C-alpha positions in Angstrom: -54.9 -33.8 -31.0 -54.1 -31.8 -27.9 -51.7 -28.9 -28.4 -49.8 -27.3 -25.5 -50.9 -29.9 -23.0 -51.4 -28.7 -19.4 -51.9 -30.6 -16.2 -55.6 -30.0 -16.4 -55.7 -32.1 -19.6 -55.0 -35.3 -17.7 -57.8 -37.8 -17.7 -59.4 -40.8 -19.5 -60.4 -40.2 -23.1 -62.9 -42.3 -25.2 -64.3 -41.9 -28.6 -67.9 -42.8 -29.7 -68.4 -43.8 -33.4 -71.9 -43.6 -34.9 -73.4 -43.7 -38.3 -77.2 -43.5 -37.6 -77.5 -47.3 -37.2 -77.6 -48.3 -33.6 -76.0 -49.3 -31.5 -73.2 -46.8 -31.4 -69.6 -48.0 -30.9 -67.5 -46.5 -27.9 -63.8 -47.1 -27.6 -62.0 -48.2 -24.5 -60.7 -45.5 -22.3 -57.3 -44.1 -23.0 -55.6 -42.5 -20.0 -53.6 -39.3 -20.5 -51.0 -38.7 -17.9 -49.4 -35.2 -17.9 -46.0 -35.0 -16.2 -44.9 -31.6 -14.9 -42.4 -29.7 -17.0 -38.8 -30.4 -15.9 -37.5 -27.8 -13.5 -33.9 -26.7 -13.6 -31.7 -27.4 -10.6 -31.3 -24.8 -7.9 -29.1 -24.8 -4.8 -31.0 -23.7 -1.7 -28.4 -24.4 1.0 -24.8 -23.6 0.1 -21.7 -25.5 1.4 -19.8 -23.8 4.3 -16.1 -23.2 4.7 -14.4 -25.3 7.3 -11.1 -25.4 9.3 -9.8 -28.8 10.5 -6.5 -30.3 11.7 -4.5 -32.9 9.8 -6.1 -36.4 10.4 -9.6 -35.1 11.0 -12.7 -35.3 8.8 -14.1 -32.4 6.7 -17.7 -32.5 5.4 -19.3 -30.2 2.8 -22.9 -30.5 1.9 -25.6 -28.8 -0.2 -29.4 -28.9 -0.6 -30.7 -28.6 -4.1 -34.1 -28.7 -5.7 -35.3 -29.4 -9.3 -36.6 -32.3 -11.3 -35.1 -35.5 -10.1 -32.9 -37.3 -10.5 -30.3 -34.6 -9.7 -26.6 -35.3 -10.5 -23.8 -33.9 -8.3 -20.2 -33.3 -9.1 -17.8 -31.9 -6.4 -14.7 -30.1 -7.4 -11.5 -29.0 -5.6 -9.9 -25.9 -7.2 -11.9 -26.6 -10.3 -10.9 -30.3 -10.6 -13.5 -33.1 -10.1 -13.2 -35.1 -6.9 -13.4 -38.9 -7.5 -16.5 -40.3 -5.8 -17.7 -36.8 -5.1 -21.2 -37.4 -6.7 -23.6 -37.0 -3.8 -25.1 -34.0 -2.0 -22.4 -34.5 0.7 -18.7 -34.6 0.2 -16.8 -36.3 3.0 -13.0 -36.0 3.3 -11.5 -38.4 5.8 -8.1 -38.2 7.3 -7.4 -34.8 5.7 -3.9 -33.7 4.9 -2.4 -30.3 4.3 -2.7 -31.0 0.6 -6.5 -31.1 0.9 -6.6 -27.4 1.6 -8.4 -25.5 -1.2 -11.6 -24.2 -2.6 -14.5 -26.6 -3.0 -17.6 -26.2 -5.2 -20.3 -28.5 -6.5 -22.4 -28.5 -9.7 -25.9 -29.8 -9.8 -27.6 -30.9 -13.1 -30.6 -32.9 -14.3 -32.6 -33.5 -17.5 -32.7 -29.8 -18.3 -29.7 -28.1 -20.0 -29.1 -25.9 -17.0 -26.4 -26.4 -14.3 -26.4 -24.9 -10.9 -23.0 -24.1 -9.3 -22.6 -23.6 -5.6 -20.7 -20.8 -3.9 -17.1 -21.6 -3.1 -16.3 -23.2 0.3 -12.8 -22.8 1.7 -11.1 -25.7 3.5 -8.2 -24.8 5.7 -6.1 -27.6 7.1 -3.9 -26.8 10.1 -0.8 -28.9 10.9 -1.1 -31.6 13.6 -0.1 -30.2 17.0 3.5 -30.9 18.1 4.7 -30.5 21.7 7.4 -27.8 22.2 11.0 -28.9 22.1 14.2 -26.9 22.9 17.0 -27.7 20.4 19.6 -25.0 21.5 20.0 -24.5 25.2 21.0 -21.2 27.0 24.7 -21.1 28.0 26.2 -20.1 31.4 28.2 -16.9 31.3 30.7 -15.0 33.5 30.8 -11.2 33.0 32.0 -8.1 34.7 29.6 -5.8 36.4 28.4 -3.1 33.9 28.6 -5.3 30.9 25.6 -6.6 28.8 24.6 -10.2 28.7 22.0 -12.2 26.6 20.6 -15.7 27.1 18.8 -17.4 24.2 17.2 -20.6 23.1 15.9 -22.2 19.9 12.6 -24.1 20.2 10.1 -25.6 17.9 6.5 -26.8 18.2 3.1 -26.5 16.5 1.5 -24.1 17.1 4.5 -21.9 17.7 5.5 -21.9 21.4 5.6 -19.0 23.8 8.4 -18.3 26.3 8.8 -17.4 29.9 12.2 -16.7 31.5 12.9 -17.1 35.2 15.7 -16.3 37.5 16.4 -18.8 40.3 12.8 -20.0 40.1 11.1 -16.7 39.9 9.4 -15.6 36.7 10.9 -12.4 35.1 8.2 -9.9 34.2 8.1 -9.2 30.4 10.8 -11.8 29.6 8.6 -13.7 27.0 10.8 -14.0 23.9 13.4 -16.6 22.8 16.1 -14.4 24.1 16.6 -12.4 27.4 19.0 -9.6 27.7 20.4 -7.7 30.7 21.9 -4.3 30.1 24.5 -3.2 32.6 24.6 -6.3 34.8 24.9 -5.9 38.6 26.1 -8.4 41.2 22.4 -8.8 42.1 21.8 -10.3 38.7 23.9 -13.4 39.6 21.7 -16.5 39.5 20.4 -19.4 37.4 18.3 -18.5 34.4 15.9 -20.9 32.7 13.1 -20.6 30.1 9.8 -22.5 30.0 8.5 -23.2 26.5 4.7 -23.8 26.1 2.3 -24.1 23.2 -0.7 -25.8 24.7 0.5 -29.3 23.7 1.9 -31.4 26.5 4.5 -32.0 27.6 5.9 -28.5 28.0 9.7 -28.1 27.8 12.0 -26.2 30.2 15.6 -25.3 29.4 18.7 -26.3 31.3 19.8 -23.7 33.9 22.3 -21.1 32.7 24.3 -19.7 35.5 25.3 -16.0 35.4 28.3 -15.1 37.4 29.1 -11.4 37.8 32.7 -10.3 38.7 33.4 -6.9 40.1 36.4 -4.9 39.0 39.0 -4.6 41.7 39.0 -1.5 43.9 41.3 -0.2 46.6 39.6 0.5 49.8 42.7 1.5 51.8 45.2 3.7 50.0 48.9 3.6 50.7 50.0 6.4 53.1 53.1 8.6 52.7 56.0 7.8 55.0 59.3 9.5 55.8 62.4 7.4 56.4 66.0 8.4 57.4 68.9 6.8 55.7 70.9 4.7 58.1 74.7 5.1 58.2 76.8 2.0 58.4 
């Protein structure tokens, strides 16, 4: 009997039986094969976090060592993923609901289980071209008053804004509203805003016309006059 068998004990064993009367008897060879001790699983390459857009494909993968066969179980937020039983987890046509934390456990004939580091999946909404839902309105004001033009626009990612007056971009006018404090007659013109978010087509608002009235003023004053009463 061999106790605490090691790899060096592998080989072919025979036994010879003798009793002093030749010939001796020798058994057939018995081969001893020594398998290596099972090795617990270990993850050597961890899954990496990923950011994708709705409709795209996300892939997580690991590299593990240990006595084969290795068994894989992928989880999302701690819940097993159906069919997630290989070193690679492929998510096709991802949706916003696929966002979460992904991990994988690796097991084998040993009683030990290796768990990967968490990998975060962030799913961005599908891009949507900008669209203006509320247009700026034309206005007529008196010189010295304040005026504001505004729009409401949507899009993914959120759009940026650029106001212009009579076709010329207004420096610093890059918000959904544009205000003029103390308007002057020179502010008269047509105001528009371009809405852009990197997804074509861009959108441009209708033109909003600003009319500036001036308060009446007297340039020639009445002059005093002396008159004589006429007698009948």
